[in-house]
N, C-alpha and C positions, 0 to 999 in steps of 0.2 A: 503493499499500500504506499502510495507516496503520498509527499507532504508540500503545502504551499502555504507562502506566508503573504496575509493580506496585509495593508497599512490602510487603516479606518481614521476617520474624523471622528470626535467623539462623540458626536449625535448619531453618525452610521452605527457605530460599535453600541450604543444604546439601543437601536433598530434592532440588532441581530439579538443582543442580551435579550430583549421582551420580546420578540417574536419567538426565538428557539423554548425560551422558559414558558411561553404560552400553549407550545405544541407539544413541549414535553419531552423535548429530545435535547441532546447536545447541540451545541453551536454547529462544529464541524459537521455533523447530521444534516442540521437545519440547510446551512450553505448548500453542503454536497446534492440534497436533495434538489434544490432552486438551481442550480446547474444541470442536473438531469432535466429538471421540466422544461427549462428555457435555451439549453442548447442542443438537443436533438434536430434532427433534421426532419423526422416526417411527423405528417400530422397526426395529434393525440386522436385516439377510439373514439372519444365523445364528439368531435367534431365530425369526422368521416362518417360516422353512421347519422347523424344530422342531414346529411347530403340527401335530398329528394324526398323528405317527410314530410313536406307541406304540398299534398297534393295540387291544391288548385294556385301555386304561385307561378306569374307569368313567365316563361322562358322565352327569350327571345330567338333561340333557335327551334321552338316548337311553335310557339304562338303569334311569331313576328312582332311588327311592331301595329298592330291592330289593337285596337282601344287604350293607346297610349299617346300621352298629349304631345304635341309637338316638342321637339329639342328649343330651349331660349335662344332667342337670338345673340350671338357672337359679339363681340367688340374686337375688332381688327387691330394689329399694331403696326 
Protein backbone atom coordinates (compact mmCIF):
# COMPACT_ATOMS: atom_id res chain seq x y z
CA UNK A 1 0.00 0.00 0.00
CA UNK A 2 1.42 3.37 -0.96
CA UNK A 3 1.32 6.60 0.97
CA UNK A 4 0.94 10.20 -0.12
CA UNK A 5 1.43 13.50 1.64
CA UNK A 6 -1.19 16.22 1.37
CA UNK A 7 -0.62 19.81 2.35
CA UNK A 8 -3.92 21.34 3.46
CA UNK A 9 -4.74 24.73 4.86
CA UNK A 10 -6.41 24.75 8.28
CA UNK A 11 -9.93 25.25 6.91
CA UNK A 12 -9.61 22.33 4.47
CA UNK A 13 -8.11 20.12 7.17
CA UNK A 14 -11.07 20.92 9.41
CA UNK A 15 -13.45 19.90 6.61
CA UNK A 16 -11.65 16.58 6.16
CA UNK A 17 -11.65 15.93 9.91
CA UNK A 18 -15.36 16.73 10.18
CA UNK A 19 -16.39 14.68 7.15
CA UNK A 20 -14.38 11.61 8.15
CA UNK A 21 -15.69 11.75 11.70
CA UNK A 22 -19.29 12.13 10.48
CA UNK A 23 -18.88 9.08 8.27
CA UNK A 24 -17.15 7.12 11.03
CA UNK A 25 -14.02 6.35 9.04
CA UNK A 26 -10.39 7.38 9.20
CA UNK A 27 -9.24 10.43 7.30
CA UNK A 28 -7.16 8.18 5.06
CA UNK A 29 -10.17 5.99 4.17
CA UNK A 30 -12.37 9.05 3.62
CA UNK A 31 -9.86 10.59 1.17
CA UNK A 32 -9.36 7.25 -0.61
CA UNK A 33 -13.13 6.83 -1.09
CA UNK A 34 -13.35 10.36 -2.43
CA UNK A 35 -10.57 9.67 -4.94
CA UNK A 36 -12.17 6.39 -6.06
CA UNK A 37 -15.51 8.12 -6.54
CA UNK A 38 -14.24 11.09 -8.52
CA UNK A 39 -11.23 9.73 -10.40
CA UNK A 40 -12.85 6.76 -12.11
CA UNK A 41 -13.19 6.79 -15.86
CA UNK A 42 -16.56 5.07 -16.22
CA UNK A 43 -20.06 6.27 -15.42
CA UNK A 44 -21.60 5.10 -12.13
CA UNK A 45 -24.14 2.27 -12.46
CA UNK A 46 -26.92 4.45 -11.02
CA UNK A 47 -26.39 6.94 -13.85
CA UNK A 48 -26.35 4.26 -16.54
CA UNK A 49 -29.49 2.58 -15.23
CA UNK A 50 -31.33 5.93 -15.36
CA UNK A 51 -30.75 6.23 -19.10
CA UNK A 52 -34.02 5.69 -20.94
CA UNK A 53 -36.03 5.45 -17.74
CA UNK A 54 -38.38 8.29 -18.75
CA UNK A 55 -40.48 6.74 -21.53
CA UNK A 56 -42.08 9.96 -22.82
CA UNK A 57 -38.89 12.06 -22.81
CA UNK A 58 -38.57 13.62 -26.27
CA UNK A 59 -35.49 12.51 -28.13
CA UNK A 60 -34.37 14.54 -31.11
CA UNK A 61 -33.22 11.41 -32.98
CA UNK A 62 -36.60 9.73 -32.53
CA UNK A 63 -39.09 12.61 -32.41
CA UNK A 64 -37.33 15.23 -34.54
CA UNK A 65 -37.99 18.87 -33.73
CA UNK A 66 -41.77 18.44 -33.81
CA UNK A 67 -43.46 20.20 -30.94
CA UNK A 68 -40.34 22.04 -29.87
CA UNK A 69 -40.27 25.84 -29.96
CA UNK A 70 -37.95 27.44 -32.51
CA UNK A 71 -34.45 28.36 -31.45
CA UNK A 72 -33.96 31.83 -30.03
CA UNK A 73 -32.39 34.34 -32.41
CA UNK A 74 -28.63 34.51 -32.03
CA UNK A 75 -26.49 37.60 -31.91
CA UNK A 76 -23.67 37.51 -34.44
CA UNK A 77 -20.15 38.61 -33.63
